[in-house]
VEXMIRO-510834 format. One record per residue: x, y, z of N, C-alpha, C in turn; chain; residue in three letters. Coordinates in steps of 0.05 Angstrom, whole numbers, plus 5000, padded with zeros to 4 digits. Each point is the difference from the previous one (the first is absolute). Layout:
N
REC    nx    ny    nz   cax   cay   caz    cx    cy    cz  unit  code
REC     X     Y     Z     X     Y     Z     X     Y     Z     A   ALA
...
//
This chain:
333
REC    nx    ny    nz   cax   cay   caz    cx    cy    cz  unit  code
REC  5017  4976  5000  4983  5024  5000  5018  5025  5000     A   UNK
REC  4992  5019  4983  5015  5025  4999  4984  5022  5014     A   UNK
REC  5011  5013  5019  4987  5021  5015  5015  5026  4996     A   UNK
REC  4986  5020  4991  5012  5026  4995  4996  5017  5025     A   UNK
REC  5021  5011  5011  4998  5017  5023  5000  5029  4991     A   UNK
REC  4982  5015  5012  4999  5029  4993  5006  5016  5024     A   UNK
REC  5019  5018  4998  5007  5017  5022  4992  5029  4993     A   UNK
REC  4979  5011  5014  4990  5026  4994  5021  5021  5007     A   UNK
REC  5000  5022  4984  5019  5022  5006  4990  5015  5025     A   UNK
REC  5017  5019  5009  4994  5014  5025  4974  5015  4998     A   UNK
REC  4995  5014  4978  4976  5016  4998  4975  4982  5001     A   UNK
REC  5000  4977  4987  4977  4982  5001  4996  4990  5029     A   UNK
REC  5022  4995  5014  4998  4990  5027  4987  5021  5018     A   UNK
REC  5008  5025  4996  4989  5022  5017  4971  5003  4994     A   UNK
REC  4992  4999  4974  4972  5003  4993  4983  4978  5011     A   UNK
REC  5011  4975  5000  4985  4977  5011  4997  5003  5030     A   UNK
REC  5021  5009  5013  4999  5003  5029  4980  5022  5008     A   UNK
REC  5000  5022  4984  4981  5021  5006  4971  4991  4995     A   UNK
REC  4996  4985  4979  4974  4990  4994  4991  4981  5022     A   UNK
REC  5018  4984  5010  4994  4980  5020  4991  5013  5026     A   UNK
REC  5009  5024  5006  4995  5012  5026  4982  5024  5000     A   UNK
REC  4987  5007  4978  4985  5025  4998  4971  4996  5009     A   UNK
REC  4992  5017  5019  4973  4998  5012  4988  5027  5002     A   UNK
REC  4974  5003  4993  4986  5025  5001  4978  4999  5021     A   UNK
REC  4998  5020  5017  4978  5002  5019  4983  5024  4993     A   UNK
REC  4974  4995  4996  4981  5021  4995  4993  5013  5027     A   UNK
REC  5006  5026  5003  4996  5013  5025  4971  5009  5003     A   UNK
REC  4988  4993  5022  4973  5009  5006  5002  5024  5019     A   UNK
REC  4985  5021  4993  5002  5025  5016  4976  5017  4995     A   UNK
REC  4999  5023  5014  4978  5019  4996  5009  5027  4989     A   UNK
REC  5023  4999  4987  5014  5024  4989  5014  5016  5021     A   UNK
REC  4997  4993  5025  5014  5014  5022  5018  4982  5016     A   UNK
REC  4992  4975  5004  5016  4981  5016  4994  4972  4991     A   UNK
REC  5018  4982  5007  4997  4972  4994  4976  4987  5014     A   UNK
REC  4988  4981  4988  4981  4982  5014  5018  4978  5012     A   UNK
REC  4996  4993  5026  5019  4982  5014  5005  4974  4986     A   UNK
REC  4981  4988  4985  5004  4974  4988  5023  5001  4980     A   UNK
REC  5007  5023  4989  5022  5002  4982  5026  4992  5013     A   UNK
REC  5004  5007  5025  5025  4993  5015  5002  4969  5003     A   UNK
REC  4977  4987  5004  5001  4971  5002  5006  4987  4973     A   UNK
REC  4990  5013  4979  5005  4990  4973  5029  5003  4992     A   UNK
REC  5013  5022  5009  5028  5004  4995  5017  4979  5014     A   UNK
REC  4992  4992  5024  5014  4978  5014  4999  4975  4984     A   UNK
REC  4976  4993  4989  4997  4976  4984  5017  5002  4974     A   UNK
REC  5000  5024  4988  5015  5004  4975  5030  4997  5004     A   UNK
REC  5009  5008  5024  5029  4999  5006  5010  4971  5000     A   UNK
REC  4982  4981  5004  5008  4972  5000  5005  4990  4971     A   UNK
REC  4993  5016  4981  5003  4993  4971  5022  5014  4986     A   UNK
REC  5013  5019  5015  5023  5014  4988  4997  5030  5001     A   UNK
REC  5013  5013  4982  5001  5030  5000  4972  5011  4995     A   UNK
REC  4992  5020  5016  4973  5010  5000  4999  5029  4988     A   UNK
REC  4982  5004  4981  4993  5026  4990  4971  5005  5007     A   UNK
REC  4992  5025  5004  4973  5007  5007  4988  5019  4980     A   UNK
REC  4975  4996  4993  4986  5018  4982  4979  5016  5015     A   UNK
REC  5003  5026  5000  4981  5019  5012  4984  5014  4978     A   UNK
REC  4975  4994  4998  4983  5012  4979  4977  5015  5014     A   UNK
REC  4996  5025  4993  4979  5015  5012  5000  5029  4991     A   UNK
REC  4988  5017  5015  4998  5029  4993  5012  5016  5023     A   UNK
REC  5021  5016  4994  5014  5016  5020  5008  4983  5024     A   UNK
REC  5016  4979  4993  5007  4980  5020  5030  4999  5006     A   UNK
REC  5014  5023  4997  5029  5000  5005  5007  4994  5029     A   UNK
REC  4981  5007  5018  5005  4994  5029  5002  4970  5004     A   UNK
REC  4985  4985  4985  5000  4971  5002  5027  4989  4990     A   UNK
REC  5011  5011  4979  5026  4992  4989  5021  5004  5021     A   UNK
REC  5000  5023  5014  5020  5005  5020  4998  4980  5023     A   UNK
REC  4976  4992  5007  4996  4980  5021  5010  4973  4992     A   UNK
REC  4993  4992  4975  5009  4973  4990  5030  4998  4998     A   UNK
REC  5013  5022  4993  5029  5000  4997  5014  4994  5026     A   UNK
REC  4987  5004  5023  5012  4995  5026  4994  4972  5011     A   UNK
REC  4987  4983  4984  4993  4973  5009  5023  4981  4995     A   UNK
REC  5008  4985  5020  5022  4981  4996  4993  4979  4979     A   UNK
REC  5019  4994  4983  4996  4979  4980  4992  5011  4973     A   UNK
REC  4993  5025  4999  4992  5012  4974  5024  5013  4987     A   UNK
REC  5006  4993  4975  5023  5010  4985  4992  5023  4982     A   UNK
REC  4976  5000  4989  4992  5020  4981  4970  5006  5002     A   UNK
REC  4993  5025  4997  4972  5008  5000  4993  5013  4974     A   UNK
REC  4979  4990  4987  4991  5011  4974  4975  5016  5005     A   UNK
REC  4999  5025  4989  4977  5017  5005  4985  5005  4974     A   UNK
REC  4973  4996  5002  4982  5007  4978  4979  5018  5012     A   UNK
REC  5004  5026  4996  4982  5021  5011  4983  5011  4978     A   UNK
REC  4974  4994  5000  4982  5009  4978  4971  4999  5010     A   UNK
REC  4984  5019  4992  4972  5001  5008  4984  4976  4991     A   UNK
REC  5010  4986  4979  4986  4977  4990  4999  4977  5021     A   UNK
REC  5018  5001  5020  5001  4979  5020  4983  5007  5025     A   UNK
REC  4984  5021  4997  4982  5008  5022  4981  4977  5006     A   UNK
REC  4998  4992  5025  4983  4978  5008  5012  4973  4998     A   UNK
REC  5025  4999  4989  5015  4975  4998  4983  4978  4986     A   UNK
REC  4988  5007  4978  4983  4981  4985  5018  4979  4986     A   UNK
REC  4993  4975  5001  5016  4979  4987  5002  5004  4970     A   UNK
REC  4979  5010  4988  5000  5005  4971  5021  5021  4992     A   UNK
REC  5006  5018  5018  5021  5020  4994  5027  4991  5008     A   UNK
REC  5003  4985  5022  5026  4991  5009  5011  4978  4984     A   UNK
REC  4984  4983  4988  5009  4977  4985  5019  5007  4977     A   UNK
REC  4994  5019  4983  5019  5007  4978  5027  5009  5011     A   UNK
REC  5000  5015  5023  5025  5009  5012  5016  4977  5009     A   UNK
REC  4988  4981  5013  5015  4977  5011  5012  4983  4977     A   UNK
REC  4984  4997  4979  5010  4984  4977  5024  5014  4987     A   UNK
REC  4998  5027  4997  5022  5015  4988  5025  4999  5018     A   UNK
REC  4996  5001  5026  5022  4998  5019  5013  4973  4998     A   UNK
REC  4984  4979  4998  5010  4973  4997  5017  4997  4975     A   UNK
REC  4990  5011  4978  5014  4998  4974  5028  5013  5001     A   UNK
REC  5001  5023  5014  5025  5014  5001  5021  4987  5019     A   UNK
REC  4990  4991  5024  5019  4990  5020  5002  4970  5001     A   UNK
REC  4981  4986  4988  5001  4971  4998  5000  4986  5028     A   UNK
REC  4981  5008  5017  4999  4988  5026  4991  4971  4999     A   UNK
REC  5010  4985  5020  4992  4972  5002  4976  4996  5017     A   UNK
REC  4996  5019  5019  4977  4998  5019  4988  5028  5003     A   UNK
REC  4973  5000  5001  4986  5025  5006  4981  4994  5023     A   UNK
REC  5003  5015  5022  4985  4995  5025  4984  5024  5008     A   UNK
REC  4977  4995  5013  4984  5021  5012  4985  4987  5024     A   UNK
REC  4993  5016  5019  4985  4989  5023  4973  4989  4992     A   UNK
REC  4991  4980  5015  4974  4988  4995  4978  5017  5012     A   UNK
REC  4998  5025  4990  4980  5019  5008  4979  5002  4978     A   UNK
REC  4981  5018  5003  4981  5005  4978  5014  5007  4974     A   UNK
REC  5021  5017  5003  5015  5008  4976  5013  4976  4987     A   UNK
REC  5015  4985  5016  5015  4977  4990  4982  4979  4987     A   UNK
REC  4977  4995  5013  4982  4979  4990  4987  5008  4974     A   UNK
REC  4997  5026  4995  4988  5009  4975  5020  5004  4978     A   UNK
REC  5025  5007  5008  5021  5007  4981  5014  4976  4988     A   UNK
REC  5010  4982  5018  5017  4978  4990  4986  4981  4980     A   UNK
REC  4975  4992  5004  4988  4983  4980  4998  5013  4973     A   UNK
REC  4995  5026  4999  4999  5014  4975  5027  5001  4986     A   UNK
REC  5021  5007  5015  5026  5001  4988  5009  4972  4991     A   UNK
REC  4994  4980  5016  5007  4972  4993  4986  4992  4974     A   UNK
REC  4975  5007  4997  4986  4993  4975  5013  5014  4976     A   UNK
REC  5008  5025  5003  5013  5014  4978  5027  4988  4993     A   UNK
REC  5014  4989  5020  5026  4988  4996  4998  4970  4993     A   UNK
REC  4976  4989  5002  4995  4972  4994  5016  4982  5019     A   UNK
REC  4998  5006  5026  5012  4983  5021  4979  4996  5021     A   UNK
REC  5004  4981  5018  4981  4994  5021  5007  5016  5025     A   UNK
REC  4981  5015  5011  5005  5015  5025  5003  4981  5024     A   UNK
REC  5016  5007  5019  5004  4984  5024  4989  5017  5023     A   UNK
REC  4979  4991  5013  4986  5017  5019  5006  4994  5029     A   UNK
REC  5003  5021  5016  5002  4999  5029  5020  4980  5011     A   UNK
REC  5025  5003  4992  5020  4981  5010  5006  5006  5029     A   UNK
REC  5007  4979  5015  5008  5003  5028  5028  4990  5004     A   UNK
REC  5014  4991  4979  5027  4991  5002  5014  4998  4973     A   UNK
REC  5026  5001  5001  5016  4999  4975  5022  4978  5004     A   UNK
REC  4999  4979  4984  5020  4979  5001  5025  5007  4984     A   UNK
REC  4996  5008  4976  5021  5010  4982  4988  5018  4979     A   UNK
REC  5015  5007  4979  4991  5019  4981  4976  4990  4984     A   UNK
REC  4995  4975  5000  4977  4988  4984  4979  4988  5018     A   UNK
REC  5005  4996  5025  4983  4984  5018  4989  5017  5023     A   UNK
REC  4973  4999  5003  4986  5017  5019  4980  4984  5016     A   UNK
REC  4993  5010  5023  4981  4987  5018  4976  5018  5003     A   UNK
REC  4976  4988  4998  4975  5015  5004  4979  4982  5012     A   UNK
REC  4980  5012  5012  4978  4983  5012  4978  4997  4980     A   UNK
REC  4985  4977  5002  4977  4995  4984  4978  4990  5018     A   UNK
REC  4976  4997  4989  4977  4991  5015  4996  5016  5026     A   UNK
REC  4999  5026  4997  4996  5019  5022  5020  4996  5022     A   UNK
REC  5024  4993  4992  5021  4997  5020  5002  4972  5013     A   UNK
REC  4984  4982  4991  5000  4973  5012  5022  4982  4989     A   UNK
REC  5013  5008  4978  5022  4985  4988  5021  5020  4990     A   UNK
REC  5025  4990  5000  5022  5017  4991  5011  4988  4975     A   UNK
REC  5003  5016  4979  5009  4990  4974  5028  5012  4994     A   UNK
REC  5018  4983  4991  5026  5009  4990  4999  4997  4969     A   UNK
REC  5004  5022  4986  4998  4999  4971  5026  5009  4987     A   UNK
REC  5005  4990  4976  5023  5008  4985  4991  5012  4973     A   UNK
REC  5009  5024  4995  4992  5013  4975  5022  4999  4980     A   UNK
REC  4993  4994  4975  5020  4999  4978  4997  5025  4982     A   UNK
REC  4982  5018  5007  4997  5024  4984  5026  5017  5002     A   UNK
REC  5007  5014  4978  5024  5016  5000  4999  5024  5019     A   UNK
REC  4975  5009  5004  4996  5022  5019  4979  4991  5020     A   UNK
REC  5006  5003  5026  4981  4992  5021  4986  5025  5010     A   UNK
REC  4973  5000  4998  4984  5022  5010  4986  4991  5026     A   UNK
REC  5006  5013  5022  4994  4989  5026  4986  5021  5018     A   UNK
REC  4980  4991  5015  4989  5016  5022  5010  4987  5026     A   UNK
REC  5007  5017  5019  5012  4992  5025  4982  5005  5024     A   UNK
REC  4995  4979  5015  4984  5003  5025  5018  5014  5020     A   UNK
REC  4994  5024  5007  5017  5016  5017  5005  4989  5028     A   UNK
REC  4980  4985  5011  5003  4989  5027  5021  4978  5001     A   UNK
REC  5009  4990  4977  5019  4977  5000  5029  5010  5000     A   UNK
REC  5004  5025  4996  5028  5011  4998  5003  5024  5019     A   UNK
REC  5023  5002  5012  5005  5024  5017  5002  5025  4982     A   UNK
REC  4994  5023  5012  5003  5025  4985  5029  5007  4997     A   UNK
REC  5008  5009  4977  5027  5009  4995  5007  5024  5017     A   UNK
REC  5024  5001  5011  5008  5022  5017  5009  5024  4983     A   UNK
REC  5002  5023  5012  5010  5024  4987  5030  5002  5004     A   UNK
REC  5013  5017  4984  5029  5003  5002  5014  4996  4974     A   UNK
REC  4986  4997  4978  5012  4996  4974  5007  5027  4987     A   UNK
REC  5012  4998  4976  5007  5024  4985  4999  4993  4970     A   UNK
REC  4977  4995  4990  4997  4992  4972  5001  5024  4981     A   UNK
REC  5007  4994  4975  5000  5021  4980  4971  5002  4988     A   UNK
REC  4996  5020  4984  4973  5003  4988  5003  5011  4971     A   UNK
REC  4981  4993  4983  4999  5009  4973  4972  4998  4990     A   UNK
REC  4994  5013  4977  4974  4999  4989  4994  4972  4988     A   UNK
REC  4975  4992  5003  4992  4975  4987  4997  5004  4970     A   UNK
REC  4998  4979  4984  4997  5003  4971  4975  5016  4994     A   UNK
REC  5001  5018  4981  4977  5015  4992  4982  4982  4983     A   UNK
REC  4974  5003  5005  4981  4983  4986  4974  5017  4995     A   UNK
REC  4989  4997  4977  4975  5014  4993  4976  4983  5009     A   UNK
REC  4989  5008  5022  4978  4985  5012  4973  5012  4990     A   UNK
REC  4984  4984  4987  4974  5009  4992  4979  4981  5012     A   UNK
REC  4991  5007  5024  4981  4983  5014  4971  5009  4994     A   UNK
REC  4988  4985  4982  4972  5006  4994  4981  4980  5013     A   UNK
REC  5011  4982  5016  4984  4979  5012  4988  5007  5027     A   UNK
REC  5014  5017  5015  4991  5008  5027  5007  5028  5006     A   UNK
REC  4987  5012  5019  5004  5027  5008  4999  5003  5030     A   UNK
REC  5019  5014  5012  5000  5005  5028  4983  5024  5006     A   UNK
REC  4979  4997  5016  4982  5022  5007  5008  5013  5026     A   UNK
REC  4999  4985  5022  5007  5010  5026  5002  4977  5019     A   UNK
REC  5010  5005  5024  5000  4981  5021  4995  5013  5027     A   UNK
REC  4988  4985  5018  4995  5010  5027  5014  4981  5019     A   UNK
REC  5019  5011  5014  5016  4984  5019  4989  5003  5028     A   UNK
REC  4995  4978  5014  4991  5001  5028  5024  5009  5017     A   UNK
REC  4994  5018  5018  5021  5011  5018  4995  4990  5029     A   UNK
REC  5021  4993  5013  4998  4990  5027  5026  5006  5015     A   UNK
REC  4997  5004  5026  5023  5005  5017  5013  4973  5008     A   UNK
REC  4986  4978  4994  5011  4974  5006  5020  4991  4979     A   UNK
REC  5017  4981  5007  5020  4990  4980  4987  4988  4976     A   UNK
REC  5015  5000  4978  4990  4987  4975  4998  4970  5004     A   UNK
REC  4979  4988  4990  4993  4972  5006  5022  4981  4994     A   UNK
REC  5013  5002  4976  5019  4980  4992  5028  5003  5013     A   UNK
REC  5004  5023  5014  5026  5004  5013  4998  5003  5030     A   UNK
REC  4976  4997  5011  4996  5003  5029  5012  4977  5015     A   UNK
REC  5011  5005  5024  5011  4979  5017  4978  4985  5015     A   UNK
REC  4977  5014  5004  4977  4987  5013  4976  5005  4983     A   UNK
REC  4985  4979  4995  4975  5002  4984  4977  4987  5016     A   UNK
REC  4978  5014  5002  4976  4990  5012  4978  4998  4979     A   UNK
REC  4989  4976  4996  4980  4996  4979  4974  4990  5011     A   UNK
REC  4978  5009  4987  4974  4992  5007  4986  4984  4978     A   UNK
REC  4983  4982  5008  4986  4983  4980  4970  5003  5002     A   UNK
REC  4986  4981  4990  4970  5000  5000  4989  5003  5028     A   UNK
REC  5016  4989  5019  4991  5001  5028  4996  5028  5011     A   UNK
REC  5011  5021  4986  4996  5027  5010  4972  5010  4996     A   UNK
REC  4984  4986  4984  4971  5004  4995  4993  5025  4983     A   UNK
REC  5015  5022  5003  4995  5023  4984  5024  5019  5000     A   UNK
REC  5000  5020  4983  5023  5018  4997  5004  5017  5025     A   UNK
REC  4978  5008  5013  5002  5016  5024  5017  4987  5022     A   UNK
REC  4997  4974  5002  5015  4985  5021  5030  4999  4995     A   UNK
REC  5009  5008  4976  5029  5001  4995  5013  5021  5017     A   UNK
REC  4984  5018  5011  5012  5021  5018  5014  4987  5024     A   UNK
REC  4991  4976  5008  5013  4986  5021  5029  4994  4992     A   UNK
REC  5004  4992  4975  5027  4993  4990  5016  5026  4996     A   UNK
REC  4987  5021  4991  5015  5025  4996  5010  5011  5027     A   UNK
REC  4984  4998  5021  5008  5010  5026  5024  4984  5010     A   UNK
REC  4999  4973  4997  5023  4984  5009  5024  5005  4983     A   UNK
REC  4996  5003  4974  5023  5006  4981  5014  5026  5008     A   UNK
REC  4984  5020  5007  5012  5026  5007  5018  4997  5025     A   UNK
REC  4993  4983  5018  5016  4996  5024  5025  4984  4994     A   UNK
REC  4999  4983  4980  5023  4982  4993  5016  5010  4976     A   UNK
REC  4993  5023  4989  5013  5009  4975  4998  4979  4978     A   UNK
REC  4977  4989  4997  4995  4978  4981  4984  5009  4976     A   UNK
REC  5002  4984  4979  4983  5004  4977  4975  4982  5003     A   UNK
REC  4979  5007  4986  4975  4985  5002  4994  4988  4972     A   UNK
REC  4994  4974  5000  4993  4986  4975  4974  4986  5004     A   UNK
REC  4993  4984  4980  4974  4985  5000  5002  4976  4983     A   UNK
REC  4982  4981  5005  4997  4977  4983  4983  5006  4976     A   UNK
REC  5001  4983  4980  4984  5004  4977  4970  5000  5006     A   UNK
REC  4992  4984  5020  4972  4999  5007  4990  5027  5011     A   UNK
REC  5017  5013  5016  4993  5026  5011  4998  5021  4977     A   UNK
REC  5019  4998  4981  5000  5019  4978  4975  4995  4982     A   UNK
REC  4995  4975  4994  4977  4994  4983  4973  5008  5013     A   UNK
REC  5000  4999  5026  4975  5008  5015  4997  5030  5002     A   UNK
REC  5021  5015  4990  4998  5029  5001  5008  5013  5026     A   UNK
REC  5012  4984  5018  5008  5012  5026  5022  5021  4996     A   UNK
REC  5019  4995  4983  5023  5017  4996  5008  5001  4971     A   UNK
REC  5015  5020  4991  5008  5001  4971  5019  4978  4993     A   UNK
REC  5002  4994  4974  5016  4977  4991  5030  5004  5002     A   UNK
REC  5009  5025  5005  5029  5004  5003  5010  4990  5027     A   UNK
REC  4981  4991  5017  5008  4988  5026  5001  4969  4998     A   UNK
REC  4993  4989  4977  4997  4970  4999  5028  4987  5000     A   UNK
REC  5002  4980  5017  5024  4983  5002  4993  4972  4990     A   UNK
REC  5016  4989  4982  4994  4973  4991  5011  4995  4972     A   UNK
REC  4993  4978  4989  5010  4992  4973  4993  5021  4979     A   UNK
REC  4976  5012  5002  4992  5020  4980  5001  5028  5012     A   UNK
REC  5014  5003  5023  5004  5026  5012  5029  5005  5004     A   UNK
REC  5007  5011  5023  5028  5007  5006  5013  4977  5016     A   UNK
REC  5026  4997  4995  5016  4979  5014  5016  5015  5022     A   UNK
REC  4997  4990  5025  5014  5013  5022  5015  4979  5016     A   UNK
REC  5021  5009  5013  5016  4982  5017  5011  5016  5023     A   UNK
REC  4983  5011  5017  5009  5017  5022  5013  4984  5023     A   UNK
REC  5011  5013  5019  5011  4987  5024  4977  4988  5016     A   UNK
REC  4977  5014  5001  4977  4991  5015  4975  5004  4983     A   UNK
REC  4984  4978  4997  4975  5001  4985  4978  4991  5019     A   UNK
REC  4980  5017  5004  4977  4994  5017  4975  4997  4983     A   UNK
REC  4989  4976  4999  4977  4994  4983  4975  4999  5019     A   UNK
REC  4982  5019  4995  4976  5003  5017  4975  4993  4985     A   UNK
REC  4986  4979  5009  4975  4992  4987  5004  4990  4972     A   UNK
REC  5023  4988  4995  5007  4989  4974  5001  4970  5002     A   UNK
REC  4985  4986  4983  4998  4971  5002  5026  4986  4991     A   UNK
REC  5013  5012  4979  5025  4988  4991  4998  4985  4974     A   UNK
REC  4985  5011  4981  4998  4988  4974  5027  5000  4986     A   UNK
REC  5004  4981  4982  5025  4997  4986  5007  5027  4986     A   UNK
REC  4980  5013  4989  5005  5025  4985  5013  5020  5018     A   UNK
REC  4992  5002  5025  5011  5019  5019  5028  4991  5010     A   UNK
REC  5002  4975  5006  5026  4990  5010  5023  5004  4981     A   UNK
REC  4994  4999  4974  5021  5004  4980  5012  5028  5002     A   UNK
REC  4986  5019  5012  5010  5027  5001  5013  5008  5026     A   UNK
REC  5000  4982  5021  5010  5008  5025  5015  4978  5016     A   UNK
REC  5002  4976  4989  5011  4978  5016  5030  5001  5003     A   UNK
REC  5013  5019  4986  5029  5003  5004  5006  5020  5023     A   UNK
REC  4980  5009  5013  5004  5018  5023  5016  4986  5022     A   UNK
REC  5017  5015  5014  5017  4987  5020  4985  4989  5023     A   UNK
REC  4980  5015  5011  4983  4991  5022  4971  5005  4992     A   UNK
REC  4983  4980  5002  4972  5002  4993  4983  4995  5024     A   UNK
REC  4982  5020  5006  4982  4998  5022  4972  4999  4989     A   UNK
REC  4983  4981  5008  4973  4997  4990  4980  5004  5023     A   UNK
REC  4979  5015  4995  4978  5004  5019  4975  4992  4986     A   UNK
REC  4987  4980  5010  4976  4990  4987  4984  4984  5021     A   UNK
REC  4974  5002  5000  4983  4986  5020  4996  4971  4992     A   UNK
REC  5007  4993  4975  4997  4972  4991  5026  4985  5004     A   UNK
REC  5002  4981  5019  5025  4986  5004  5008  4983  4977     A   UNK
REC  4982  4994  4981  5007  4983  4977  5007  5017  4975     A   UNK
REC  5003  5026  5003  5007  5017  4977  5027  4993  4989     A   UNK
REC  5003  4997  4974  5026  4992  4988  5023  5019  5006     A   UNK
REC  4994  5025  5007  5021  5019  5006  5018  4991  5023     A   UNK
REC  4988  4984  5018  5016  4991  5023  5022  4980  4992     A   UNK
REC  4997  4988  4977  5020  4980  4991  5026  5014  4991     A   UNK
REC  4999  5025  4993  5025  5014  4992  5009  5021  5022     A   UNK
REC  4983  5004  5020  5005  5020  5020  5021  4990  5020     A   UNK
REC  5018  5018  5009  5019  4994  5021  4986  5003  5027     A   UNK
REC  4981  5018  5002  4984  5004  5024  4971  5003  4993     A   UNK
REC  4982  4987  5014  4972  5002  4994  4983  5007  5025     A   UNK
REC  4980  5017  4996  4982  5007  5021  4972  4994  4991     A   UNK
REC  4987  4980  5014  4973  4993  4994  4981  5017  5017     A   UNK
REC  4991  5022  4988  4983  5019  5015  4986  5018  4980     A   UNK
REC  4978  5011  5009  4985  5019  4984  5017  5025  4996     A   UNK
REC  5005  5007  4975  5017  5022  4993  4991  5027  5012     A   UNK
REC  4973  5003  5004  4989  5025  5010  5006  5003  5030     A   UNK
REC  5009  4978  5012  5010  5002  5028  5030  5001  5001     A   UNK
REC  5013  4984  4983  5029  4997  5000  5014  5026  4991     A   UNK
REC  4991  5011  4978  5015  5023  4988  4999  5025  5019     A   UNK
REC  4977  5007  5011  5001  5023  5019  5018  4995  5024     A   UNK
REC  5001  4975  5010  5017  4993  5022  5030  5003  4992     A   UNK
REC  5006  4992  4976  5027  5003  4990  5008  5030  4998     A   UNK
REC  4981  5015  4989  5006  5029  4997  5004  5013  5027     A   UNK
REC  4985  4992  5020  5003  5011  5027  5027  4993  5012     A   UNK
REC  5008  4975  4996  5026  4991  5011  5023  5014  4986     A   UNK
REC  4999  5003  4974  5021  5014  4985  5001  5030  5008     A   UNK
REC  4977  5011  5007  4999  5029  5007  5014  5005  5026     A   UNK
REC  5002  4980  5017  5013  5003  5026  5030  5002  4998     A   UNK
REC  5012  4991  4978  5029  4999  4997  5010  5028  4991     A   UNK
//
């Protein structure tokens, strides 16, 4: 047998090495500051090699300066244009594709937020690759870990696509620390003509409590709260504990609270230091969004409620008696 050996020249070796290690993180922000899940996504991206970040928005130079200071980031690309107002996937997709063509990234990552879940499938379809959703682990450059069946099973998958488009579950990775000094440059110019969607306006709920996905303590209510007015019991306790307040899908569907408070497979994923589930039965849909919490406390008058199977501490008692007592005890400290 005759085997021909090929030895690449230095330039080809450098290009291959750069290609092998190039990763892009889509930065989520509000044009003023980062959304915390971006820091978790950067940590995940760092496991795949050199990290570049794309900041797309309107008058978002403050965000660029913040991203440049994140450890692990080597380069920040800025696309500042009114067409990106509202961060619509239809407008962002051409920019990401143009950026990919110029820099030839091997991986493109974004947090598994509303933005990531709407953006990555669209970009993947345009690039003709399979999106990889909500990873919780990285084995190597081609192999990733994610949950399936509402978190009841863990899947390890290997992708052979030339470009991996990935959403990252923020609760599975530590937030990247500050202290970096990345360079910055303009992203590739692209003529975006979005005739498919239009950003009209948005109304953001304001609260003095911590943001739900980044809070160290979360108190959630379920169908057992009976109505929206009774959620004041949880708000009073949350104020004493500097906690965020969430809800199960059943409570949201019943109209007790708005859907931005929903925790679960079709809501927000949280992993606080302390999670207190009040009047929540423990359906699989809800457990998928909170079972990675470090300490879980369940309050339910039904001793057979499934929530007790995942709880570290359980209190079998009427919530309308237990919660006010807890609030009174916390107030004494």
